[in-house]
C-alpha positions as CSV (number, residue, x, y, z in Angstrom):
1,M,-16.4,-29.9,21.2
2,I,-19.1,-27.4,20.3
3,I,-19.0,-28.7,16.7
4,Y,-19.4,-32.3,17.8
5,V,-22.4,-31.4,19.9
6,A,-24.0,-29.5,17.0
7,I,-23.5,-32.5,14.7
8,Q,-25.0,-34.8,17.4
9,I,-28.1,-32.6,17.6
10,A,-28.4,-32.5,13.8
11,S,-28.0,-36.3,13.5
12,K,-30.6,-36.8,16.2
13,S,-33.1,-34.5,14.5
14,L,-32.6,-36.3,11.2
15,L,-33.2,-39.8,12.6
16,E,-36.3,-38.6,14.5
17,S,-37.7,-37.3,11.3
18,I,-37.0,-40.6,9.5
19,G,-38.7,-42.4,12.4
20,E,-41.8,-40.2,12.0
21,I,-42.2,-40.8,8.3
22,Y,-41.5,-44.5,8.5
23,E,-44.9,-46.0,8.8
24,S,-45.6,-48.6,11.5
25,Q,-46.9,-51.3,9.2
26,W,-43.7,-51.2,7.1
27,S,-41.3,-54.0,7.7
28,G,-38.4,-53.3,10.1
29,H,-40.2,-50.4,11.9
30,D,-39.2,-51.6,15.4
31,L,-35.7,-52.5,14.2
32,L,-35.3,-49.0,12.7
33,F,-36.3,-47.4,16.0
34,M,-33.7,-49.5,17.9
35,Q,-31.0,-48.6,15.4
36,T,-31.7,-44.9,15.7
37,Q,-31.5,-45.3,19.5
38,S,-28.1,-47.0,19.0
39,V,-26.9,-44.0,17.0
40,D,-27.8,-41.6,19.8
41,M,-26.0,-43.9,22.4
42,L,-22.9,-43.9,20.2
43,W,-22.9,-40.1,20.1
44,Q,-23.2,-39.9,23.9
45,D,-20.4,-42.4,24.4
46,F,-18.2,-40.5,21.9
47,N,-18.8,-37.2,23.6
48,H,-18.0,-38.7,27.0
49,K,-14.7,-40.1,25.7
50,L,-13.8,-36.7,24.2
51,A,-14.5,-35.0,27.5
52,D,-12.6,-37.5,29.7
53,Q,-9.7,-38.5,27.4
54,V,-9.1,-35.3,25.3
55,L,-10.6,-32.2,26.8
56,I,-9.7,-32.7,30.5
57,P,-6.0,-33.5,29.8
58,L,-5.9,-30.6,27.4
59,N,-7.3,-28.2,30.0
60,T,-4.8,-29.5,32.5
61,Y,-1.9,-29.0,30.1
62,Q,-3.1,-25.5,29.3
63,G,-3.4,-24.7,33.0
64,Q,0.3,-25.0,33.4
65,F,0.9,-22.0,31.2
66,S,-1.0,-19.6,33.6
67,E,0.9,-21.0,36.6
68,M,4.2,-20.5,34.8
69,R,3.2,-17.0,33.9
70,K,2.4,-16.1,37.5
71,K,5.8,-17.6,38.6
72,I,7.6,-15.6,35.9
73,D,5.9,-12.4,37.1
74,K,6.7,-13.2,40.7
75,R,10.4,-13.7,39.8
76,G,10.4,-10.2,38.2
77,R,9.0,-8.7,41.4
78,K,11.6,-10.5,43.5
79,L,14.3,-9.3,41.2
80,V,13.2,-5.7,41.8
81,D,13.1,-6.3,45.5
82,Y,16.6,-7.8,45.4
83,D,17.9,-4.9,43.4
84,S,16.3,-2.4,45.8
85,Q,17.8,-4.1,48.9
86,R,21.2,-4.1,47.2
87,H,21.0,-0.4,46.6
88,N,19.9,0.3,50.1
89,F,22.7,-1.8,51.6
90,Q,25.3,0.1,49.4
91,A,23.8,3.4,50.5
92,L,24.0,2.3,54.1
93,Q,27.7,1.4,53.7
94,L,28.5,4.8,52.2
95,G,26.7,6.7,54.9
96,M,28.7,5.1,57.7
97,T,32.1,6.2,56.7
98,K,32.4,8.6,59.7
99,K,30.4,6.7,62.3
100,R,29.9,3.0,61.9
101,D,26.5,1.5,63.0
102,D,26.8,-2.3,63.1
103,V,23.2,-2.9,63.9
104,K,21.8,-1.2,60.8
105,L,24.5,-2.6,58.7
106,N,23.7,-6.2,59.8
107,K,20.0,-5.7,59.3
108,G,20.5,-4.3,55.8
109,R,22.8,-7.2,55.0
110,E,20.1,-9.8,56.1
111,Q,17.4,-8.1,54.0
112,L,19.7,-8.2,51.0
113,E,20.5,-11.8,51.5
114,E,16.8,-12.7,51.9
115,A,15.9,-10.9,48.7
116,K,18.7,-12.6,46.9
117,R,17.8,-16.1,48.2
118,T,14.1,-15.6,47.1
119,Y,15.0,-14.5,43.7
120,D,17.6,-17.2,43.1
121,M,15.0,-19.9,44.2
122,L,12.3,-18.7,41.8
123,N,14.8,-18.2,39.0
124,S,16.2,-21.7,39.5
125,E,12.7,-23.3,39.5
126,L,11.9,-21.5,36.2
127,H,15.1,-22.6,34.6
128,D,14.1,-26.2,35.4
129,E,10.3,-26.0,34.7
130,L,10.2,-24.0,31.5
131,P,12.4,-26.3,29.4
132,A,10.6,-29.3,30.8
133,L,7.2,-27.8,29.9
134,Y,8.4,-26.9,26.5
135,D,9.8,-30.4,25.9
136,S,6.6,-32.1,27.1
137,R,4.5,-30.6,24.2
138,I,5.3,-33.5,21.8
139,L,4.4,-36.3,24.3
140,F,1.3,-34.5,25.3
141,L,0.1,-33.9,21.7
142,V,0.8,-37.5,20.8
143,T,-1.1,-38.9,23.7
144,N,-4.0,-36.4,23.3
145,L,-4.3,-36.9,19.5
146,Q,-4.1,-40.7,19.9
147,S,-7.1,-40.6,22.3
148,L,-9.0,-38.3,19.9
149,F,-8.3,-40.4,16.8
150,S,-9.1,-43.7,18.7
151,A,-12.4,-42.4,19.9
152,E,-13.2,-41.2,16.4
153,Q,-12.3,-44.6,14.9
154,V,-14.5,-46.5,17.4
155,F,-17.4,-44.1,16.9
156,H,-17.4,-44.1,13.1
157,T,-16.8,-47.9,12.9
158,E,-19.8,-48.6,15.2
159,N,-21.8,-45.9,13.5
160,A,-21.1,-47.4,10.1
161,K,-22.4,-50.8,11.3
162,V,-25.6,-49.2,12.5
163,F,-26.1,-47.3,9.2
164,A,-25.4,-50.6,7.3
165,E,-28.3,-52.1,9.2
166,L,-30.5,-49.2,8.4
167,E,-29.6,-49.6,4.7
168,A,-30.6,-53.3,4.9
169,I,-33.9,-52.3,6.4
170,V,-34.7,-49.9,3.6
171,D,-33.5,-52.3,0.9
172,K,-35.9,-54.9,2.3
173,L,-38.7,-52.4,2.3
174,A,-37.9,-51.5,-1.4
175,T,-38.0,-55.2,-2.4
176,E,-41.4,-55.7,-0.7
177,S,-42.7,-52.6,-2.3
178,Q,-41.7,-53.7,-5.8
179,R,-43.6,-56.9,-5.2
180,G,-46.7,-54.9,-4.4
181,S,-47.0,-55.8,-0.7
182,Y,-47.9,-52.3,0.3
183,S,-49.9,-51.3,-2.8
184,V,-53.6,-50.6,-2.6
185,K,-55.4,-53.5,-4.4
186,K,-58.0,-52.6,-6.9
187,S,-61.6,-54.0,-6.7
188,N,-61.8,-57.3,-8.5
189,G,-65.6,-57.1,-9.4
190,S,-68.7,-55.1,-9.4
191,T,-70.3,-54.4,-6.0
192,L,-73.8,-54.3,-7.6
193,P,-76.2,-57.1,-6.9
194,R,-76.5,-59.9,-9.5
195,N,-80.0,-58.8,-10.5
196,T,-78.8,-55.2,-11.0
197,I,-76.1,-56.4,-13.3
198,N,-78.5,-58.6,-15.3
199,N,-80.9,-55.7,-15.6
200,S,-78.4,-53.1,-16.7
201,P,-79.2,-51.2,-19.9
202,V,-76.0,-52.5,-21.6
203,I,-77.0,-56.2,-21.2
204,N,-80.7,-55.8,-21.7
205,N,-80.4,-53.3,-24.6
206,I,-82.9,-55.3,-26.6
207,S,-85.9,-53.5,-28.2
208,P,-89.2,-55.1,-27.4
209,P,-90.8,-57.2,-30.1
210,P,-93.7,-55.9,-32.0
211,I,-97.2,-56.9,-30.9
212,T,-98.8,-59.2,-33.3
213,A,-101.9,-60.3,-31.5
214,E,-103.8,-59.0,-28.5
215,E,-106.8,-60.6,-26.9
216,P,-109.5,-58.4,-25.5
217,A,-109.7,-58.3,-21.7
218,S,-113.3,-59.4,-21.5
219,P,-114.1,-61.9,-18.7
220,I,-115.5,-65.4,-19.5
221,T,-119.0,-65.5,-18.3
222,T,-119.7,-69.2,-19.1
223,K,-119.9,-71.4,-16.1
224,I,-117.7,-74.5,-16.2
225,Q,-118.6,-77.3,-13.8
226,N,-115.7,-79.8,-13.8
227,D,-112.2,-79.2,-12.4
228,N,-110.5,-79.3,-15.8
229,D,-112.8,-76.7,-17.2
230,K,-112.1,-74.5,-14.2
231,S,-108.4,-74.7,-14.8
232,I,-108.8,-73.8,-18.5
233,S,-111.0,-70.9,-17.5
234,S,-108.4,-69.6,-15.1
235,Q,-105.6,-69.8,-17.8
236,S,-107.9,-68.1,-20.2
237,E,-108.6,-65.1,-17.9
238,E,-104.9,-64.6,-17.3
239,S,-104.1,-64.7,-21.0
240,N,-106.9,-62.2,-21.7
241,A,-105.7,-59.8,-19.0
242,V,-102.1,-59.6,-20.5
243,P,-101.5,-59.1,-24.2
244,I,-99.5,-62.0,-25.7
245,K,-96.4,-60.8,-27.7
246,T,-94.8,-63.0,-30.3
247,L,-91.0,-62.5,-30.7
248,P,-89.9,-61.9,-34.2
249,H,-87.1,-64.5,-34.0
250,S,-89.3,-67.4,-32.6
251,N,-89.1,-70.7,-34.4
252,S,-92.8,-71.3,-34.0
253,P,-95.3,-70.0,-36.6
254,P,-96.7,-66.6,-35.8
255,A,-100.1,-66.6,-34.0
256,T,-103.0,-65.4,-36.0
257,P,-105.5,-63.0,-34.5
258,E,-108.4,-64.7,-32.9
259,A,-111.9,-63.4,-32.6
260,P,-112.9,-62.3,-29.1
261,I,-114.3,-64.9,-26.8
262,N,-117.6,-63.0,-26.4
263,S,-118.2,-63.2,-30.2
264,T,-118.4,-67.0,-30.2
265,P,-121.8,-68.5,-29.8
266,P,-122.6,-69.3,-26.2
267,L,-122.3,-72.9,-25.2
268,D,-125.3,-74.7,-23.8
269,K,-125.1,-76.7,-20.6
270,S,-124.6,-80.0,-22.3
271,E,-121.8,-78.8,-24.5
272,S,-120.0,-77.1,-21.7
273,N,-119.8,-80.4,-19.8
274,N,-117.8,-81.9,-22.8
275,V,-115.2,-79.1,-23.1
276,D,-111.6,-80.4,-23.3
277,G,-108.9,-77.8,-22.5
278,C,-106.3,-79.6,-24.6
279,N,-108.4,-79.3,-27.7
280,N,-109.0,-75.5,-27.4
281,P,-107.1,-73.8,-30.3
282,I,-107.0,-70.4,-28.6
283,L,-105.4,-71.8,-25.4
284,L,-103.0,-73.9,-27.3
285,S,-101.8,-70.9,-29.4
286,K,-101.4,-68.7,-26.3
287,A,-99.5,-71.4,-24.4
288,S,-97.2,-71.9,-27.3
289,D,-96.5,-68.2,-27.5
290,V,-95.8,-67.9,-23.8
291,K,-93.4,-70.9,-23.8
292,T,-91.6,-69.5,-26.8
293,H,-91.3,-66.1,-25.2
294,V,-89.9,-67.6,-21.9
295,D,-87.4,-69.8,-23.8
296,N,-86.1,-66.9,-25.8
297,K,-85.8,-64.7,-22.7
298,T,-83.9,-67.5,-20.9
299,A,-81.5,-67.9,-23.8
300,T,-80.9,-64.2,-24.0
301,N,-80.2,-63.9,-20.2
302,T,-77.8,-66.9,-20.5
303,N,-75.9,-65.3,-23.4
304,D,-75.8,-62.0,-21.6
305,T,-74.4,-63.7,-18.5
306,E,-71.7,-65.4,-20.5
307,T,-70.8,-62.1,-22.2
308,S,-70.7,-60.3,-18.8
309,H,-68.4,-63.0,-17.4
310,T,-66.1,-62.8,-20.4
311,K,-65.9,-59.0,-20.2
312,H,-65.3,-59.2,-16.4
313,T,-62.4,-61.7,-16.9
314,E,-60.8,-59.4,-19.5
315,E,-61.1,-56.4,-17.3
316,L,-59.8,-58.2,-14.2
317,Y,-56.8,-59.8,-15.8
318,D,-56.1,-57.0,-18.4
319,I,-55.1,-59.1,-21.4
320,P,-52.3,-57.1,-23.2
321,V,-52.7,-55.9,-26.7
322,G,-51.2,-58.4,-29.3
323,A,-51.8,-61.5,-27.1
324,T,-53.4,-64.4,-29.0
325,T,-56.4,-65.8,-27.2
326,D,-57.4,-68.3,-29.9
327,N,-56.8,-72.1,-29.9
328,L,-55.7,-72.2,-26.3
329,P,-56.4,-74.9,-23.7
330,S,-59.3,-74.6,-21.4
331,G,-58.6,-72.1,-18.6
332,V,-55.6,-70.4,-20.3
333,L,-56.0,-66.7,-20.9
334,Y,-53.0,-66.2,-23.2
335,R,-49.4,-67.3,-23.5
336,V,-46.2,-65.3,-22.7
337,K,-42.5,-65.8,-23.5
338,A,-39.7,-65.1,-20.9
339,T,-37.4,-62.2,-21.9
340,Y,-35.3,-62.3,-18.8
341,K,-34.2,-65.0,-16.4
342,Y,-36.0,-65.0,-13.0
343,A,-35.2,-67.0,-9.8
344,R,-38.1,-67.3,-7.4
345,E,-37.8,-65.9,-3.9
346,D,-40.9,-67.6,-2.4
347,A,-42.4,-71.0,-2.7
348,D,-45.5,-69.8,-4.6
349,E,-43.4,-68.2,-7.4
350,L,-42.0,-69.6,-10.7
351,S,-38.4,-69.8,-11.8
352,F,-37.7,-69.6,-15.5
353,D,-35.0,-69.0,-18.1
354,V,-35.0,-66.8,-21.2
355,D,-37.4,-68.0,-24.0
356,E,-39.4,-70.3,-21.8
357,I,-43.2,-70.4,-22.6
358,I,-45.7,-69.8,-19.8
359,Q,-49.5,-70.2,-20.0
360,V,-51.3,-67.4,-18.1
361,V,-54.3,-68.6,-16.1
362,E,-56.7,-67.1,-13.6
363,Y,-55.9,-66.9,-9.9
364,D,-57.5,-69.5,-7.7
365,D,-58.5,-66.6,-5.4
366,P,-58.9,-63.3,-7.2
367,E,-58.2,-61.5,-3.8
368,E,-54.6,-62.8,-4.0
369,Q,-53.8,-61.0,-7.2
370,E,-51.0,-58.6,-6.9
371,E,-50.3,-55.7,-9.3
372,G,-47.5,-56.5,-11.8
373,W,-47.7,-60.3,-11.1
374,L,-49.4,-63.0,-13.1
375,M,-50.4,-66.6,-12.4
376,G,-49.1,-69.1,-14.9
377,I,-48.2,-72.7,-15.8
378,K,-44.8,-73.6,-17.4
379,E,-45.4,-75.6,-20.6
380,N,-42.2,-77.7,-20.2
381,N,-43.0,-79.2,-16.8
382,G,-46.5,-78.0,-15.8
383,E,-45.2,-76.1,-12.7
384,K,-47.7,-73.5,-11.5
385,G,-47.0,-70.3,-9.7
386,M,-46.7,-66.5,-9.7
387,F,-44.2,-64.5,-11.8
388,P,-43.5,-60.9,-12.6
389,A,-45.2,-59.7,-15.8
390,N,-42.3,-57.3,-16.8
391,F,-40.0,-60.3,-17.2
392,T,-42.1,-61.6,-20.1
393,K,-43.8,-60.6,-23.3
394,P,-47.1,-61.8,-24.7
395,L,-47.3,-64.2,-27.7
């Protein structure tokens, strides 16, 4: 019984440790706790049956031996008393050869008969009880062992069912873990603002174009009276304050250096009234240069954005080495070929046989991407869904 109690304590400690390391967000956490409680209840019921059906009858059976031992010892003492009374009575008879004393003789005879009767009674009981006790050993052992083995069978049968449930819980956890349900998902993009990405040194690693012409920053002192002349004067001041740079790859002809505005002859009042901003060659040249610079910068930023998006897609979906990305339909990253047969377990998965071709595409929601899984479209029927990457090889 001590061994069973020690095993119960060890089993309880083991299951408590398992319950502590089994995280609460894992599947089957509550069911695992219930099953561990069931194991503890089975142990308690098993120990109760052992105590009632095995230990108590065994203690009762063993208690008969001490009673028999006491009765055997008592029979030995009564045998000594009987033998003593017999010798006393014989001595009394020999001492009364000359003078007979009937009173003493009768008293001695009564004591002898009492001692003999007590001894005979104990001796007769022992002759009946000892063989019966010896013969009962087989029946008692059979009954006691049957109770023990029956309790063991019930306990281990129920215990096996509980541990089968525990195994099923752990198997389900292993399946979900292989699908990446409990994996920490990687970040799907940069956390930097859009402007920071566009202004990064990698994207904007373009050396500034050489300066081909620079206008002096002298103000225009001539007064212009009409509104058109005022607009032209404002544009001229802005262009004089900032040097105009001509990009080397511009399709427009390079601007030629112009003489400073202050070096031109001053305009008289009549001529200033006839100034037309559209016919001013200096302003036309500067406007052309500014437009060319803005167009080239916009084209550069567009190309950089497309390059950044392409690199981001490649980093996000990790296109394997050897996969062909040329001559593919729009939206297809690359193609794979099934190396093993796979039967889907959820509605959003693909089922396929060996040698089937699947087109790998982007996830509709990048947050749904799971490690080790890809989103694809089967070429034979156009079915779309997720599939495990390790069941395929890239083409």
